[in-house]
C-alpha positions in Angstrom: 16.2 66.9 -26.4 13.0 65.7 -24.7 13.0 62.0 -23.4 10.4 60.4 -21.3 11.2 56.8 -20.0 8.8 54.6 -18.1 7.1 57.5 -16.6 4.0 57.0 -14.3 1.4 59.4 -12.8 -1.5 59.0 -10.5 -3.7 61.5 -8.7 -4.8 61.1 -5.1 -8.2 62.5 -4.4 -7.9 63.5 -0.7 -11.5 64.6 -0.5 -12.6 61.1 -1.4 -10.8 59.2 1.2 -7.4 59.2 -0.6 -8.6 57.4 -3.6 -5.8 56.8 -6.1 -6.5 57.4 -9.8 -3.8 56.0 -12.1 -3.6 58.2 -15.3 -0.2 57.1 -16.8 1.8 53.9 -16.9 5.1 53.3 -18.7 5.1 56.5 -20.7 7.9 56.5 -23.3 8.7 59.4 -25.7 11.8 60.7 -27.5 11.7 64.0 -29.4 14.9 65.1 -31.2 16.0 68.5 -32.5 13.9 69.7 -35.4 11.1 67.2 -34.7 7.4 68.1 -34.0 5.6 65.2 -32.3 1.9 65.4 -32.1 0.1 63.8 -29.1 -3.2 62.2 -30.0 -5.8 60.3 -28.2 -9.3 60.8 -26.8 -10.2 63.6 -24.4 -9.0 62.5 -21.0 -6.4 60.1 -22.4 -3.5 61.9 -20.8 -2.2 64.3 -23.4 -2.2 67.4 -21.2 -1.0 65.4 -18.3 2.1 64.2 -20.2 2.8 67.9 -21.4 2.6 69.1 -17.8 4.9 66.3 -16.6 7.5 67.4 -19.2 7.1 71.1 -18.1 7.4 70.2 -14.3 3.9 71.2 -13.4 2.9 67.7 -12.4 5.3 65.5 -10.4 6.3 62.3 -12.2 6.0 59.3 -9.7 8.5 57.0 -11.3 10.6 56.9 -14.4 12.5 59.8 -16.1 11.4 62.9 -17.8 14.4 64.7 -19.3 14.7 68.0 -21.2 18.2 68.5 -22.3 20.3 67.3 -19.5 17.8 67.9 -16.7 15.7 65.0 -15.2 12.6 67.1 -14.5 11.2 64.2 -12.4 13.8 64.7 -9.8 14.8 68.3 -10.3 14.7 71.0 -7.6 12.2 73.9 -8.1 15.0 76.3 -8.9 16.2 73.9 -11.7 12.8 73.7 -13.2 12.6 77.5 -13.3 15.9 77.7 -15.0 14.9 75.2 -17.6 11.6 77.2 -18.3 13.8 80.4 -18.6 16.5 79.0 -20.9 15.3 75.7 -22.5 11.6 74.9 -22.6 9.0 77.1 -23.8 5.2 76.5 -23.3 2.3 77.9 -25.3 -0.8 77.0 -23.2 -4.4 77.3 -24.4 -5.1 80.3 -22.2 -3.1 83.5 -21.7 -2.1 84.0 -18.1 -0.5 87.4 -17.4 -0.4 90.1 -14.7 -3.3 92.6 -15.2 -2.6 96.1 -16.7 0.8 95.1 -18.2 0.9 96.3 -21.8 0.8 93.7 -24.5 4.3 94.7 -26.0 5.8 94.0 -22.6 4.0 90.8 -22.0 5.5 89.4 -25.3 9.0 90.8 -24.5 9.1 89.5 -21.0 10.9 86.2 -21.7 13.6 88.0 -23.4 13.9 90.7 -20.8 14.3 87.9 -18.2 17.3 86.6 -20.0 18.9 90.0 -20.0 18.3 90.9 -23.7 18.6 94.7 -24.1 15.2 96.4 -23.8 15.2 97.9 -27.1 16.0 94.5 -28.8 13.4 92.7 -26.9 10.7 95.2 -27.7 11.7 95.1 -31.3 11.3 91.3 -31.5 8.1 91.6 -29.7 6.7 94.2 -32.1 7.8 92.1 -35.0 5.8 89.0 -33.9 2.7 91.1 -33.0 2.8 92.5 -36.4 3.3 89.1 -38.1 0.4 87.8 -36.0 -1.8 90.9 -37.0 -2.3 92.4 -33.6 -3.0 96.1 -34.4 -0.3 98.4 -33.1 -2.9 100.6 -31.4 -3.5 97.7 -28.9 0.2 97.1 -28.0 0.0 99.5 -25.0 -3.3 97.9 -23.7 -3.5 94.9 -21.5 -4.1 91.7 -23.5 -6.8 90.7 -21.0 -9.0 93.2 -22.7 -8.7 91.4 -26.0 -10.9 88.9 -27.8 -10.2 85.2 -27.3 -8.4 84.9 -30.7 -6.3 88.1 -30.0 -5.3 86.7 -26.6 -4.3 83.4 -28.3 -2.1 85.3 -30.8 -0.3 87.3 -28.0 0.1 83.9 -26.2 1.9 82.6 -29.3 3.9 85.7 -29.8 5.2 85.4 -26.3 6.0 81.7 -26.7 8.1 82.4 -29.8 9.8 85.5 -28.7 12.8 83.6 -27.6 14.3 80.8 -29.6 13.9 77.9 -27.1 15.6 74.7 -27.8 12.4 72.8 -26.9 8.7 73.9 -27.0 5.4 72.6 -25.8 2.4 73.6 -27.8 -1.1 73.1 -26.5 -3.8 73.7 -29.2 -1.8 76.7 -30.7 -4.3 77.1 -33.6 -7.5 77.0 -31.5 -9.6 80.2 -31.7 -7.8 81.3 -34.9 -9.1 82.1 -38.3 -7.6 80.5 -41.5 -5.2 83.3 -42.2 -3.7 83.5 -38.7 -3.7 79.7 -38.4 -1.4 79.4 -41.4 0.8 82.2 -39.8 1.2 80.1 -36.7 1.9 77.0 -38.6 4.6 78.8 -40.4 6.2 79.9 -37.1 6.2 76.1 -36.1 7.9 75.2 -39.3 10.6 78.0 -38.8 11.2 76.7 -35.3 11.7 73.1 -36.6 14.1 74.3 -39.2 16.0 76.1 -36.5 16.3 72.8 -34.6 13.6 73.2 -31.9 12.3 70.0 -30.4 8.5 70.3 -30.3 5.7 68.4 -28.5 2.2 69.6 -29.5 -1.5 68.9 -29.1 -3.5 69.7 -32.2 -7.2 68.7 -32.3 -7.1 70.3 -35.8 -6.1 67.2 -37.8 -5.1 69.1 -40.9 -2.8 71.3 -38.9 -1.3 68.3 -37.1 -0.6 66.6 -40.4 1.0 69.8 -41.8 3.6 70.4 -39.1 4.0 67.1 -37.2 6.9 64.8 -38.2 5.1 62.0 -36.4 2.3 61.2 -34.0 2.0 59.4 -30.7 -1.3 58.1 -29.4 -1.1 58.4 -25.6 -3.5 55.5 -25.1 -0.3 53.6 -25.3 0.7 54.9 -21.9 -2.6 54.0 -20.2 -2.0 52.2 -16.9 -2.5 48.5 -17.1 -5.5 47.1 -15.2 -4.7 44.9 -12.3 -5.0 41.2 -13.0 
């Protein structure tokens, strides 16, 4: 479902005379349906870079990054947008939404964009918000007014509203207490059972061990020093 082959990535620092900083060389990763692969490695090793390459936020310089049948590394912007709509979900560390939009609508939005009847989309959103213990009295308020932990739970509800075939999770249990952490891990397990291919970053080792079928240390993808 997700396949990365010989992928490379460098950043060009235009404000420093065009200096080129290689950050990934020969990245290789395969994630099949029903798997959850945890990315490990020190801070700055390239975990988030790889995830953003898969999502199409970062342009891959060489190699392939495939999600389903789409080579994201060579895809047109419209193709990437369609992939994000139908195939690949992304739960980032931080909630980014339009101000003043009610929480219930924020969570239902991925379903509404797919043409799901509004009543069904709102029902699914309310179910997830309830499971994640967001009080109903807050559903008509913007989540931007919430605490960090509440915003993270809204972000997770939004990411799990639609049953994506593939899913990227960036620190999904950060900012959560023990009870909500277990709820989120349960949602991940359910997605795996449904056949979702998942790539995740979990600094919480015990959470990683609980839901990941295997781990990949991204230091393996570090650019080789010139001889």
